[in-house]
N, CA, C and O atoms as CSV, one atom per row, in Angstrom:
chain,resi,resn,atom,element,x,y,z
A,1,UNK,N,N,1.099,-1.274,-0.066
A,1,UNK,CA,C,-0.120,-0.080,0.306
A,1,UNK,C,C,1.083,1.373,-0.210
A,1,UNK,O,O,2.278,1.269,0.068
A,2,UNK,N,N,0.687,2.293,-0.754
A,2,UNK,CA,C,1.504,3.439,-0.903
A,2,UNK,C,C,1.418,4.107,0.452
A,2,UNK,O,O,0.388,3.899,1.093
A,3,UNK,N,N,2.367,4.891,0.987
A,3,UNK,CA,C,2.400,5.933,2.316
A,3,UNK,C,C,0.846,7.010,1.857
A,3,UNK,O,O,0.627,7.519,0.758
A,4,UNK,N,N,0.335,7.057,2.593
A,4,UNK,CA,C,-0.651,8.352,2.584
A,4,UNK,C,C,0.199,9.673,3.076
A,4,UNK,O,O,0.919,9.626,4.074
A,5,UNK,N,N,0.079,10.573,2.465
A,5,UNK,CA,C,0.858,11.999,2.765
A,5,UNK,C,C,0.535,12.304,4.397
A,5,UNK,O,O,-0.592,12.185,4.879
A,6,UNK,N,N,1.639,12.686,5.099
A,6,UNK,CA,C,1.165,12.978,6.676
A,6,UNK,C,C,0.399,14.194,6.944
A,6,UNK,O,O,1.055,15.232,7.034
A,7,UNK,N,N,-0.907,14.259,7.093
A,7,UNK,CA,C,-1.362,15.142,7.240
A,7,UNK,C,C,-1.509,16.099,8.522
A,7,UNK,O,O,-1.987,17.229,8.624
A,8,UNK,N,N,-0.949,15.273,9.425
A,8,UNK,CA,C,-0.423,15.996,10.477
A,8,UNK,C,C,0.418,16.750,10.760
A,8,UNK,O,O,0.380,17.494,11.741
A,9,UNK,N,N,1.582,16.661,9.703
A,9,UNK,CA,C,2.666,17.578,9.562
A,9,UNK,C,C,2.160,18.980,9.460
A,9,UNK,O,O,1.028,19.236,9.052
A,10,UNK,N,N,3.216,20.081,9.923
A,10,UNK,CA,C,3.008,21.311,9.917
A,10,UNK,C,C,2.708,21.660,8.265
A,10,UNK,O,O,3.008,20.930,7.320
A,11,UNK,N,N,2.124,22.802,8.208
A,11,UNK,CA,C,2.517,23.305,6.885
A,11,UNK,C,C,4.052,23.661,6.509
A,11,UNK,O,O,4.779,23.495,5.529
A,12,UNK,N,N,4.136,24.081,7.447
A,12,UNK,CA,C,5.905,24.314,7.515
A,12,UNK,C,C,6.708,23.476,6.871
A,12,UNK,O,O,7.425,23.715,5.899
A,13,UNK,N,N,6.498,22.089,7.684
A,13,UNK,CA,C,7.458,20.880,7.123
A,13,UNK,C,C,6.904,20.304,6.074
A,13,UNK,O,O,7.731,19.688,5.402
A,14,UNK,N,N,5.473,20.255,5.546
A,14,UNK,CA,C,5.382,19.797,4.204
A,14,UNK,C,C,5.873,20.843,2.749
A,14,UNK,O,O,6.093,20.470,1.596
A,15,UNK,N,N,5.936,22.340,3.379
A,15,UNK,CA,C,6.509,23.208,2.405
A,15,UNK,C,C,7.810,22.745,2.380
A,15,UNK,O,O,8.372,22.864,1.291
A,16,UNK,N,N,8.513,22.195,3.383
A,16,UNK,CA,C,10.101,22.458,3.391
A,16,UNK,C,C,10.096,20.701,2.405
A,16,UNK,O,O,10.679,20.707,1.321
A,17,UNK,N,N,9.629,19.759,2.739
A,17,UNK,CA,C,9.534,18.917,1.940
A,17,UNK,C,C,9.261,18.902,0.527
A,17,UNK,O,O,9.667,18.029,-0.240
A,18,UNK,N,N,8.436,20.072,0.150
A,18,UNK,CA,C,8.004,19.761,-1.421
A,18,UNK,C,C,8.488,20.693,-2.308
A,18,UNK,O,O,8.532,20.505,-3.524
A,19,UNK,N,N,8.904,21.835,-1.666
A,19,UNK,CA,C,9.458,23.033,-2.296
A,19,UNK,C,C,10.967,23.494,-1.411
A,19,UNK,O,O,10.973,24.585,-0.841
A,20,UNK,N,N,11.916,22.806,-1.365
A,20,UNK,CA,C,13.243,23.127,-1.149
A,20,UNK,C,C,13.616,24.193,-2.279
A,20,UNK,O,O,13.142,24.223,-3.414
A,21,UNK,N,N,14.659,25.149,-1.677
A,21,UNK,CA,C,14.937,26.193,-2.448
A,21,UNK,C,C,13.909,27.146,-3.139
A,21,UNK,O,O,14.317,28.126,-3.762
A,22,UNK,N,N,12.745,26.900,-3.046
A,22,UNK,CA,C,11.764,28.159,-3.072
A,22,UNK,C,C,12.421,29.513,-3.332
A,22,UNK,O,O,13.108,29.990,-2.429
A,23,UNK,N,N,12.266,30.217,-4.551
A,23,UNK,CA,C,13.048,31.218,-4.588
A,23,UNK,C,C,11.603,32.559,-4.275
A,23,UNK,O,O,10.835,32.758,-5.216
A,24,UNK,N,N,11.386,33.369,-2.915
A,24,UNK,CA,C,10.775,34.387,-2.134
A,24,UNK,C,C,11.263,35.539,-2.638
A,24,UNK,O,O,12.419,35.650,-3.048
A,25,UNK,N,N,10.369,36.503,-2.635
A,25,UNK,CA,C,10.575,37.963,-2.410
A,25,UNK,C,C,9.750,38.497,-1.376
A,25,UNK,O,O,8.525,38.553,-1.486
A,26,UNK,N,N,10.498,38.964,-0.188
A,26,UNK,CA,C,9.638,39.839,0.676
A,26,UNK,C,C,9.852,41.038,0.471
A,26,UNK,O,O,10.970,41.533,0.614
A,27,UNK,N,N,8.736,41.749,0.074
A,27,UNK,CA,C,8.440,43.335,0.357
A,27,UNK,C,C,8.233,43.801,1.548
A,27,UNK,O,O,7.074,44.212,1.599
A,28,UNK,N,N,8.780,43.945,2.540
A,28,UNK,CA,C,8.286,44.696,3.553
A,28,UNK,C,C,9.367,45.807,4.020
A,28,UNK,O,O,10.598,45.789,4.021
A,29,UNK,N,N,8.396,46.807,4.426
A,29,UNK,CA,C,9.625,48.377,5.214
A,29,UNK,C,C,9.771,48.028,6.509
A,29,UNK,O,O,10.820,48.366,7.058
A,30,UNK,N,N,8.917,47.397,7.158
A,30,UNK,CA,C,9.224,47.029,8.650
A,30,UNK,C,C,10.163,46.489,9.109
A,30,UNK,O,O,9.760,45.328,9.178
A,31,UNK,N,N,11.435,46.498,9.590
A,31,UNK,CA,C,12.211,45.740,9.665
A,31,UNK,C,C,12.083,44.500,10.746
A,31,UNK,O,O,12.458,43.394,10.358
A,32,UNK,N,N,11.697,44.604,11.749
A,32,UNK,CA,C,11.237,43.379,12.473
A,32,UNK,C,C,10.584,42.505,12.020
A,32,UNK,O,O,10.717,41.318,12.316
A,33,UNK,N,N,9.478,43.135,10.940
A,33,UNK,CA,C,8.564,42.286,10.359
A,33,UNK,C,C,9.406,41.340,9.189
A,33,UNK,O,O,9.222,40.160,8.889
A,34,UNK,N,N,10.342,42.271,8.682
A,34,UNK,CA,C,10.823,41.773,7.419
A,34,UNK,C,C,11.841,40.625,7.684
A,34,UNK,O,O,12.215,39.766,6.886
A,35,UNK,N,N,12.182,40.790,8.904
A,35,UNK,CA,C,13.517,40.006,9.812
A,35,UNK,C,C,12.701,38.594,10.099
A,35,UNK,O,O,13.095,37.503,9.688
A,36,UNK,N,N,11.440,38.810,10.912
A,36,UNK,CA,C,10.828,37.668,11.249
A,36,UNK,C,C,10.731,36.759,9.611
A,36,UNK,O,O,11.207,35.648,9.379
A,37,UNK,N,N,9.983,37.634,8.679
A,37,UNK,CA,C,9.425,36.749,7.870
A,37,UNK,C,C,10.766,36.107,6.927
A,37,UNK,O,O,10.560,34.959,6.534
A,38,UNK,N,N,12.073,36.702,6.535
A,38,UNK,CA,C,13.275,35.789,5.780
A,38,UNK,C,C,13.653,35.150,7.046
A,38,UNK,O,O,14.348,34.216,6.646
A,39,UNK,N,N,13.623,35.073,8.375
A,39,UNK,CA,C,13.804,33.695,9.083
A,39,UNK,C,C,13.306,32.936,8.924
A,39,UNK,O,O,14.004,31.993,8.552
A,40,UNK,N,N,12.019,32.684,9.019
A,40,UNK,CA,C,10.919,31.781,8.853
A,40,UNK,C,C,11.053,31.020,7.228
A,40,UNK,O,O,11.028,29.812,6.992
A,41,UNK,N,N,11.179,32.007,6.369
A,41,UNK,CA,C,11.558,31.298,4.963
A,41,UNK,C,C,12.670,30.579,5.032
A,41,UNK,O,O,12.586,29.362,4.871
A,42,UNK,N,N,14.054,31.257,5.312
A,42,UNK,CA,C,15.080,30.481,5.249
A,42,UNK,C,C,15.153,29.543,5.949
A,42,UNK,O,O,16.076,28.791,5.638
A,43,UNK,N,N,14.247,29.070,7.252
A,43,UNK,CA,C,14.697,28.024,8.026
A,43,UNK,C,C,13.820,27.017,7.249
A,43,UNK,O,O,14.157,25.839,7.127
A,44,UNK,N,N,12.492,27.609,6.639
A,44,UNK,CA,C,12.049,26.208,5.763
A,44,UNK,C,C,12.618,26.177,4.530
A,44,UNK,O,O,11.940,25.611,3.673
A,45,UNK,N,N,13.895,26.719,4.117
A,45,UNK,CA,C,14.945,26.147,2.971
A,45,UNK,C,C,14.528,27.056,1.654
A,45,UNK,O,O,14.858,26.664,0.535
A,46,UNK,N,N,13.678,28.470,1.858
A,46,UNK,CA,C,13.655,29.238,0.927
A,46,UNK,C,C,14.913,30.091,0.647
A,46,UNK,O,O,15.740,30.342,1.523
A,47,UNK,N,N,15.011,30.555,-0.740
A,47,UNK,CA,C,15.757,31.524,-0.860
A,47,UNK,C,C,15.023,32.525,-1.109
A,47,UNK,O,O,14.130,32.601,-1.952
A,48,UNK,N,N,15.631,33.850,0.118
A,48,UNK,CA,C,15.167,34.843,-0.002
A,48,UNK,C,C,15.411,36.126,-0.216
A,48,UNK,O,O,16.277,36.563,0.542
A,49,UNK,N,N,14.897,37.026,-1.091
A,49,UNK,CA,C,15.608,38.633,-1.358
A,49,UNK,C,C,14.313,39.462,-0.488
A,49,UNK,O,O,13.148,39.207,-0.183
A,50,UNK,N,N,15.132,40.421,-0.330
A,50,UNK,CA,C,14.330,41.259,0.432
A,50,UNK,C,C,13.935,42.944,-0.240
A,50,UNK,O,O,14.924,43.571,-0.622
A,51,UNK,N,N,12.888,43.481,-0.348
A,51,UNK,CA,C,12.642,44.779,-0.597
A,51,UNK,C,C,11.870,45.614,0.257
A,51,UNK,O,O,10.754,45.377,0.719
A,52,UNK,N,N,12.724,46.811,0.447
A,52,UNK,CA,C,12.071,47.470,1.786
A,52,UNK,C,C,10.908,48.512,0.790
A,52,UNK,O,O,9.950,48.841,1.489
A,53,UNK,N,N,10.869,48.788,0.069
A,53,UNK,CA,C,9.253,49.193,-0.441
A,53,UNK,C,C,8.910,49.047,-1.802
A,53,UNK,O,O,9.702,48.423,-2.509
A,54,UNK,N,N,8.072,49.418,-2.210
A,54,UNK,CA,C,7.243,49.012,-3.280
A,54,UNK,C,C,8.276,49.098,-4.562
A,54,UNK,O,O,8.453,48.047,-5.178
A,55,UNK,N,N,8.884,50.138,-4.950
A,55,UNK,CA,C,9.563,50.353,-6.304
A,55,UNK,C,C,10.623,49.346,-6.158
A,55,UNK,O,O,10.747,48.667,-7.178
A,56,UNK,N,N,11.706,48.936,-4.871
A,56,UNK,CA,C,12.329,48.043,-4.865
A,56,UNK,C,C,11.768,46.719,-5.406
A,56,UNK,O,O,12.424,46.014,-6.173
A,57,UNK,N,N,10.665,46.439,-5.029
A,57,UNK,CA,C,10.049,44.930,-5.349
A,57,UNK,C,C,9.643,44.776,-6.850
A,57,UNK,O,O,9.585,43.678,-7.403
A,58,UNK,N,N,9.370,45.954,-7.460
A,58,UNK,CA,C,9.105,45.911,-8.633
A,58,UNK,C,C,10.310,45.672,-9.662
A,58,UNK,O,O,10.302,45.083,-10.743
A,59,UNK,N,N,11.365,46.326,-8.970
A,59,UNK,CA,C,12.792,46.198,-9.691
A,59,UNK,C,C,13.268,45.243,-9.482
A,59,UNK,O,O,14.131,44.902,-10.291
A,60,UNK,N,N,12.948,44.215,-8.193
A,60,UNK,CA,C,13.366,42.904,-7.792
A,60,UNK,C,C,12.587,42.208,-8.903
A,60,UNK,O,O,13.242,42.002,-9.925
A,61,UNK,N,N,11.450,41.848,-8.902
A,61,UNK,CA,C,10.322,41.224,-9.813
A,61,UNK,C,C,10.876,41.228,-11.244
A,61,UNK,O,O,10.887,40.216,-11.945
A,62,UNK,N,N,11.376,42.530,-11.670
A,62,UNK,CA,C,11.600,42.667,-13.110
A,62,UNK,C,C,13.065,42.107,-13.528
A,62,UNK,O,O,13.385,41.893,-14.697
A,63,UNK,N,N,13.907,41.902,-12.408
A,63,UNK,CA,C,15.453,41.231,-12.507
A,63,UNK,C,C,15.335,39.818,-12.752
A,63,UNK,O,O,15.795,39.159,-13.684
A,64,UNK,N,N,14.360,39.314,-11.357
A,64,UNK,CA,C,14.540,37.867,-11.606
A,64,UNK,C,C,13.153,37.160,-11.293
A,64,UNK,O,O,12.156,37.766,-10.900
A,65,UNK,N,N,13.227,35.808,-11.518
A,65,UNK,CA,C,11.628,35.184,-11.352
A,65,UNK,C,C,11.634,34.671,-10.120
A,65,UNK,O,O,12.711,34.185,-9.777
A,66,UNK,N,N,10.535,34.621,-9.155
A,66,UNK,CA,C,10.115,34.412,-8.168
A,66,UNK,C,C,9.060,33.256,-8.029
A,66,UNK,O,O,8.212,33.228,-8.921
A,67,UNK,N,N,8.986,32.362,-7.115
A,67,UNK,CA,C,8.014,31.297,-6.858
A,67,UNK,C,C,6.952,31.880,-6.384
A,67,UNK,O,O,5.866,31.784,-6.957
A,68,UNK,N,N,7.116,32.528,-5.325
A,68,UNK,CA,C,6.230,33.638,-4.608
A,68,UNK,C,C,6.879,34.865,-4.368
A,68,UNK,O,O,8.099,34.983,-4.482
A,69,UNK,N,N,5.938,36.015,-3.961
A,69,UNK,CA,C,6.101,37.237,-3.244
A,69,UNK,C,C,5.081,37.848,-2.379
A,69,UNK,O,O,3.966,38.231,-2.734
A,70,UNK,N,N,5.531,37.887,-1.349
A,70,UNK,CA,C,5.072,38.124,-0.092
A,70,UNK,C,C,4.991,39.850,-0.205
A,70,UNK,O,O,6.105,40.369,-0.273
A,71,UNK,N,N,4.208,40.489,-0.224
A,71,UNK,CA,C,3.603,41.789,-0.376
A,71,UNK,C,C,2.979,42.497,0.531
A,71,UNK,O,O,1.762,42.388,0.674
A,72,UNK,N,N,3.815,43.431,1.371
A,72,UNK,CA,C,3.149,44.306,2.217
A,72,UNK,C,C,2.483,45.378,1.459
A,72,UNK,O,O,2.967,45.868,0.439
A,73,UNK,N,N,1.151,45.796,2.081
A,73,UNK,CA,C,0.421,46.800,1.633
A,73,UNK,C,C,0.916,47.752,1.881
A,73,UNK,O,O,1.148,48.326,0.817
A,74,UNK,N,N,1.372,48.529,3.001
A,74,UNK,CA,C,1.633,49.804,3.181
A,74,UNK,C,C,3.278,49.938,3.574
A,74,UNK,O,O,3.892,49.396,4.493
A,75,UNK,N,N,3.754,50.869,2.525
A,75,UNK,CA,C,5.152,50.996,2.246
A,75,UNK,C,C,5.406,52.181,1.633
A,75,UNK,O,O,4.664,52.815,0.882
A,76,UNK,N,N,6.679,52.478,2.063
A,76,UNK,CA,C,6.889,54.104,1.209
A,76,UNK,C,C,7.619,54.011,-0.104
A,76,UNK,O,O,8.311,53.032,-0.384
A,77,UNK,N,N,7.485,54.868,-0.773
A,77,UNK,CA,C,7.782,55.268,-2.309
A,77,UNK,C,C,6.576,54.642,-2.752
A,77,UNK,O,O,5.802,55.490,-3.198
A,78,UNK,N,N,6.126,53.487,-2.798
A,78,UNK,CA,C,5.053,52.980,-3.671
A,78,UNK,C,C,4.576,51.726,-2.973
A,78,UNK,O,O,5.382,50.848,-2.662
A,79,UNK,N,N,2.960,51.597,-2.656
A,79,UNK,CA,C,2.655,51.056,-1.866
A,79,UNK,C,C,2.754,49.418,-2.425
A,79,UNK,O,O,3.433,49.098,-3.400
A,80,UNK,N,N,1.918,48.433,-1.586
A,80,UNK,CA,C,1.721,47.461,-2.146
A,80,UNK,C,C,0.953,46.699,-3.195
A,80,UNK,O,O,1.124,45.595,-3.711
A,81,UNK,N,N,-0.241,47.957,-3.390
A,81,UNK,CA,C,-1.059,47.309,-4.558
A,81,UNK,C,C,-0.436,48.001,-5.575
A,81,UNK,O,O,-0.212,47.233,-6.512
A,82,UNK,N,N,-0.050,49.156,-5.795
A,82,UNK,CA,C,0.580,49.817,-6.828
A,82,UNK,C,C,1.761,48.659,-7.568
A,82,UNK,O,O,1.747,48.233,-8.723
A,83,UNK,N,N,2.836,48.317,-6.358
A,83,UNK,CA,C,3.632,47.270,-6.978
A,83,UNK,C,C,3.316,46.390,-7.439
A,83,UNK,O,O,3.835,46.001,-8.486
A,84,UNK,N,N,2.471,45.828,-6.910
A,84,UNK,CA,C,1.570,44.575,-7.782
A,84,UNK,C,C,1.251,44.586,-8.724
A,84,UNK,O,O,1.636,43.654,-9.430
A,85,UNK,N,N,0.315,45.680,-9.364
A,85,UNK,CA,C,-0.020,46.386,-10.477
A,85,UNK,C,C,0.984,46.207,-11.541
A,85,UNK,O,O,0.932,45.506,-12.551
A,86,UNK,N,N,1.975,47.043,-11.070
A,86,UNK,CA,C,2.960,47.083,-11.996
A,86,UNK,C,C,3.672,45.878,-12.536
A,86,UNK,O,O,3.943,45.634,-13.711
A,87,UNK,N,N,3.998,44.961,-11.145
A,87,UNK,CA,C,4.662,43.700,-11.473
A,87,UNK,C,C,3.836,43.025,-12.680
A,87,UNK,O,O,4.311,42.666,-13.758
A,88,UNK,N,N,2.468,42.931,-12.255
A,88,UNK,CA,C,1.589,42.192,-13.222
A,88,UNK,C,C,1.578,42.937,-14.656
A,88,UNK,O,O,0.816,42.376,-15.442
A,89,UNK,N,N,2.275,44.125,-15.211
A,89,UNK,CA,C,2.470,44.371,-16.441
A,89,UNK,C,C,3.154,43.850,-17.061
A,89,UNK,O,O,2.955,43.481,-18.218
A,90,UNK,N,N,4.466,43.658,-16.177
A,90,UNK,CA,C,5.556,43.050,-16.819
A,90,UNK,C,C,5.487,41.843,-17.332
A,90,UNK,O,O,4.493,41.156,-17.099
A,91,UNK,N,N,6.749,41.260,-18.293
A,91,UNK,CA,C,6.735,39.854,-18.413
A,91,UNK,C,C,6.859,38.788,-17.537
A,91,UNK,O,O,6.148,37.786,-17.450
A,92,UNK,N,N,7.912,39.134,-16.848
A,92,UNK,CA,C,8.518,38.409,-15.796
A,92,UNK,C,C,7.584,38.414,-14.338
A,92,UNK,O,O,7.199,39.515,-13.945
A,93,UNK,N,N,7.315,37.509,-13.747
A,93,UNK,CA,C,6.330,37.261,-12.798
A,93,UNK,C,C,5.247,37.731,-13.026
A,93,UNK,O,O,4.941,38.358,-12.012
A,94,UNK,N,N,4.426,37.816,-13.795
A,94,UNK,CA,C,3.384,38.245,-14.362
A,94,UNK,C,C,2.324,37.191,-13.762
A,94,UNK,O,O,1.170,37.572,-13.567
A,95,UNK,N,N,2.749,35.721,-13.435
A,95,UNK,CA,C,1.864,34.676,-13.073
A,95,UNK,C,C,2.304,34.285,-11.676
A,95,UNK,O,O,1.755,33.454,-10.951
A,96,UNK,N,N,3.441,35.052,-11.395
A,96,UNK,CA,C,3.661,34.804,-9.809
A,96,UNK,C,C,2.859,34.347,-8.930
A,96,UNK,O,O,1.793,34.304,-9.543
A,97,UNK,N,N,2.632,33.898,-7.673
A,97,UNK,CA,C,1.596,34.096,-6.720
A,97,UNK,C,C,2.252,35.256,-5.979
A,97,UNK,O,O,3.377,35.138,-5.494
A,98,UNK,N,N,1.378,36.624,-5.880
A,98,UNK,CA,C,1.768,37.200,-4.559
A,98,UNK,C,C,0.911,37.353,-3.581
A,98,UNK,O,O,-0.278,37.540,-3.836
A,99,UNK,N,N,1.280,37.308,-2.569
A,99,UNK,CA,C,0.401,36.855,-1.157
A,99,UNK,C,C,0.732,38.423,-0.656
A,99,UNK,O,O,1.757,39.056,-0.908
A,100,UNK,N,N,-0.411,38.864,0.117
A,100,UNK,CA,C,-0.272,39.968,0.865
A,100,UNK,C,C,-0.350,39.731,1.851
A,100,UNK,O,O,-1.136,38.889,2.285
A,101,UNK,N,N,0.774,40.674,2.822
A,101,UNK,CA,C,0.677,40.664,4.370
A,101,UNK,C,C,0.610,42.016,5.009
A,101,UNK,O,O,1.406,42.955,5.032
A,102,UNK,N,N,-0.476,41.851,5.477
A,102,UNK,CA,C,-0.709,43.394,6.207
A,102,UNK,C,C,-1.557,43.063,7.549
A,102,UNK,O,O,-2.288,42.100,7.783
A,103,UNK,N,N,-1.252,44.073,8.276
A,103,UNK,CA,C,-2.109,44.100,9.294
A,103,UNK,C,C,-3.941,44.767,9.347
A,103,UNK,O,O,-4.803,44.868,10.220
A,104,UNK,N,N,-3.842,45.070,7.989
A,104,UNK,CA,C,-5.440,45.258,7.901
A,104,UNK,C,C,-5.884,44.055,7.119
A,104,UNK,O,O,-5.604,43.725,5.966
A,105,UNK,N,N,-6.853,43.322,8.270
A,105,UNK,CA,C,-7.436,41.975,7.777
A,105,UNK,C,C,-8.858,42.326,7.451
A,105,UNK,O,O,-9.716,41.461,7.624
A,106,UNK,N,N,-9.165,43.411,7.035
A,106,UNK,CA,C,-10.577,43.608,6.848
A,106,UNK,C,C,-11.361,43.091,5.410
A,106,UNK,O,O,-10.610,42.843,4.467
A,107,UNK,N,N,-12.249,42.987,5.283
A,107,UNK,CA,C,-12.707,41.983,3.686
A,107,UNK,C,C,-12.409,43.396,2.832
A,107,UNK,O,O,-11.873,43.170,1.747
A,108,UNK,N,N,-12.609,44.535,3.065
A,108,UNK,CA,C,-12.474,45.479,2.024
A,108,UNK,C,C,-10.999,45.729,1.595
A,108,UNK,O,O,-10.701,46.142,0.475
A,109,UNK,N,N,-10.095,45.444,2.582
A,109,UNK,CA,C,-8.639,45.468,2.104
A,109,UNK,C,C,-8.318,43.870,1.585
A,109,UNK,O,O,-7.355,43.730,0.832
A,110,UNK,N,N,-8.913,42.961,1.880
A,110,UNK,CA,C,-8.727,41.654,1.342
A,110,UNK,C,C,-8.932,42.064,-0.132
A,110,UNK,O,O,-7.985,41.991,-0.916
A,111,UNK,N,N,-10.223,42.521,-0.549
A,111,UNK,CA,C,-10.735,43.048,-1.828
A,111,UNK,C,C,-9.875,43.872,-2.615
A,111,UNK,O,O,-9.717,43.608,-3.807
A,112,UNK,N,N,-9.282,44.876,-2.060
A,112,UNK,CA,C,-8.372,45.679,-2.770
A,112,UNK,C,C,-6.801,44.733,-3.286
A,112,UNK,O,O,-6.244,44.663,-4.382
A,113,UNK,N,N,-6.548,44.261,-2.272
A,113,UNK,CA,C,-5.648,43.075,-2.475
A,113,UNK,C,C,-5.763,42.362,-3.915
A,113,UNK,O,O,-5.016,42.615,-4.860
A,114,UNK,N,N,-6.770,41.475,-3.932
A,114,UNK,CA,C,-7.436,40.655,-5.035
A,114,UNK,C,C,-7.322,41.663,-6.164
A,114,UNK,O,O,-6.429,41.463,-6.988
A,115,UNK,N,N,-8.108,42.718,-6.311
A,115,UNK,CA,C,-8.215,43.348,-7.292
A,115,UNK,C,C,-7.078,44.344,-7.840
A,115,UNK,O,O,-7.237,45.068,-8.823
A,116,UNK,N,N,-6.180,44.293,-7.245
A,116,UNK,CA,C,-4.738,44.617,-7.634
A,116,UNK,C,C,-4.084,43.753,-8.556
A,116,UNK,O,O,-3.396,44.127,-9.506
A,117,UNK,N,N,-4.387,42.307,-8.154
A,117,UNK,CA,C,-3.778,41.339,-8.944
A,117,UNK,C,C,-2.850,40.189,-7.694
A,117,UNK,O,O,-2.171,39.184,-7.904
A,118,UNK,N,N,-3.114,40.700,-6.770
A,118,UNK,CA,C,-2.620,39.632,-5.880
A,118,UNK,C,C,-3.306,38.409,-5.486
A,118,UNK,O,O,-4.470,38.572,-5.122
A,119,UNK,N,N,-2.847,37.218,-5.477
A,119,UNK,CA,C,-3.353,35.836,-5.069
A,119,UNK,C,C,-4.524,35.375,-3.568
A,119,UNK,O,O,-5.599,34.818,-3.342
A,120,UNK,N,N,-3.328,36.111,-2.829
A,120,UNK,CA,C,-3.606,35.753,-1.442
A,120,UNK,C,C,-3.653,36.860,-0.621
A,120,UNK,O,O,-3.556,38.015,-1.034
A,121,UNK,N,N,-3.818,36.494,0.687
A,121,UNK,CA,C,-3.818,37.728,1.984
A,121,UNK,C,C,-3.646,36.712,3.235
A,121,UNK,O,O,-4.337,35.762,3.603
A,122,UNK,N,N,-2.338,37.340,3.794
A,122,UNK,CA,C,-2.397,36.398,5.154
A,122,UNK,C,C,-1.880,37.585,5.742
A,122,UNK,O,O,-1.130,38.346,5.132
A,123,UNK,N,N,-2.466,37.859,7.545
A,123,UNK,CA,C,-2.739,38.545,8.061
A,123,UNK,C,C,-1.557,38.929,9.044
A,123,UNK,O,O,-0.895,38.017,9.539
A,124,UNK,N,N,-1.297,40.143,9.318
A,124,UNK,CA,C,0.414,40.156,10.400
A,124,UNK,C,C,-0.619,40.761,11.911
A,124,UNK,O,O,-1.547,41.564,12.009
A,125,UNK,N,N,0.151,39.866,12.942
A,125,UNK,CA,C,1.576,39.475,12.638
A,125,UNK,C,C,1.228,37.836,12.148
A,125,UNK,O,O,0.259,37.108,12.360
A,126,UNK,N,N,2.421,37.656,11.443
A,126,UNK,CA,C,2.472,36.341,10.640
A,126,UNK,C,C,2.452,34.864,11.389
A,126,UNK,O,O,3.328,34.534,12.188
A,127,UNK,N,N,1.311,34.002,11.016
A,127,UNK,CA,C,1.225,33.090,11.488
A,127,UNK,C,C,1.861,32.327,10.908
A,127,UNK,O,O,1.626,32.437,9.705
A,128,UNK,N,N,2.881,31.254,11.212
A,128,UNK,CA,C,3.737,30.444,10.454
A,128,UNK,C,C,2.784,29.529,9.668
A,128,UNK,O,O,2.780,29.573,8.437
A,129,UNK,N,N,1.821,28.543,10.482
A,129,UNK,CA,C,1.130,27.885,9.459
A,129,UNK,C,C,0.005,28.494,8.401
A,129,UNK,O,O,-0.441,27.871,7.438
A,130,UNK,N,N,-0.319,29.702,8.745
A,130,UNK,CA,C,-0.993,30.267,7.863
A,130,UNK,C,C,-0.095,30.784,6.481
A,130,UNK,O,O,-0.370,30.655,5.288
A,131,UNK,N,N,0.735,31.231,6.950
A,131,UNK,CA,C,1.813,31.406,5.941
A,131,UNK,C,C,2.253,30.423,4.822
A,131,UNK,O,O,2.303,30.585,3.603
A,132,UNK,N,N,2.529,29.449,5.533
A,132,UNK,CA,C,3.068,28.335,4.764
A,132,UNK,C,C,1.936,27.653,4.040
A,132,UNK,O,O,2.044,27.087,2.953
A,133,UNK,N,N,0.910,27.760,4.714
A,133,UNK,CA,C,-0.600,27.077,4.133
A,133,UNK,C,C,-0.659,27.932,2.724
A,133,UNK,O,O,-0.501,27.456,1.600
A,134,UNK,N,N,-0.932,29.341,3.065
A,134,UNK,CA,C,-0.953,29.736,1.820
A,134,UNK,C,C,0.447,29.766,0.419
A,134,UNK,O,O,0.291,29.691,-0.799
A,135,UNK,N,N,1.345,29.860,0.980
A,135,UNK,CA,C,2.519,29.049,0.352
A,135,UNK,C,C,2.278,27.897,-0.354
A,135,UNK,O,O,2.735,27.749,-1.488
A,136,UNK,N,N,1.564,27.011,0.229
A,136,UNK,CA,C,1.845,25.616,-0.432
A,136,UNK,C,C,0.232,25.605,-1.106
A,136,UNK,O,O,-0.152,24.470,-1.388
A,137,UNK,N,N,-0.555,26.500,-1.338
A,137,UNK,CA,C,-1.414,26.583,-2.193
A,137,UNK,C,C,-0.954,27.175,-3.414
A,137,UNK,O,O,-1.223,26.768,-4.544
A,138,UNK,N,N,-0.111,28.346,-3.060
A,138,UNK,CA,C,0.475,28.946,-4.494
A,138,UNK,C,C,1.140,28.296,-5.037
A,138,UNK,O,O,1.283,28.551,-6.232
A,139,UNK,N,N,1.778,27.298,-4.539
A,139,UNK,CA,C,2.927,26.548,-5.432
A,139,UNK,C,C,2.255,25.024,-5.926
A,139,UNK,O,O,2.819,24.257,-6.706
A,140,UNK,N,N,0.976,24.794,-5.307
A,140,UNK,CA,C,0.449,23.361,-5.689
A,140,UNK,C,C,0.408,23.322,-7.760
A,140,UNK,O,O,0.141,24.195,-8.586
A,141,UNK,N,N,0.704,22.263,-7.851
A,141,UNK,CA,C,0.401,22.220,-9.557
A,141,UNK,C,C,-0.785,22.813,-9.832
A,141,UNK,O,O,-1.806,22.527,-9.207
A,142,UNK,N,N,-0.743,23.821,-10.933
A,142,UNK,CA,C,-2.044,24.330,-11.289
A,142,UNK,C,C,-2.782,23.303,-12.093
A,142,UNK,O,O,-3.920,23.539,-12.501
């Protein structure tokens, strides 16, 4: 009999097993939030780049391919909604999953994220299980 997948394994453990070396861009202006995200992701085996504002996120997304982009909504220079719209216009990362990370967890904020072209929304402070659940969904074969 084939072994069934271990559904009791944490989302992080399943992510680590299925997607080692995933390329992730973290767009986050707040240093502590950025550090926590980077640590969670690198501990799970991801290769992580960071951007401290939306303009840097757009430049990074134009320069290389990512498996997932975590996008803060409120950043200086260019907010996450505008950065997402610009990333979606370019040839690179047009179809990359962009997950909003924001302290604003209201339905209208979620709707604004989706309207801008984001694929999902994970509230801050980041809950590792929720984050890796969203990333598993993002990278699952379509």
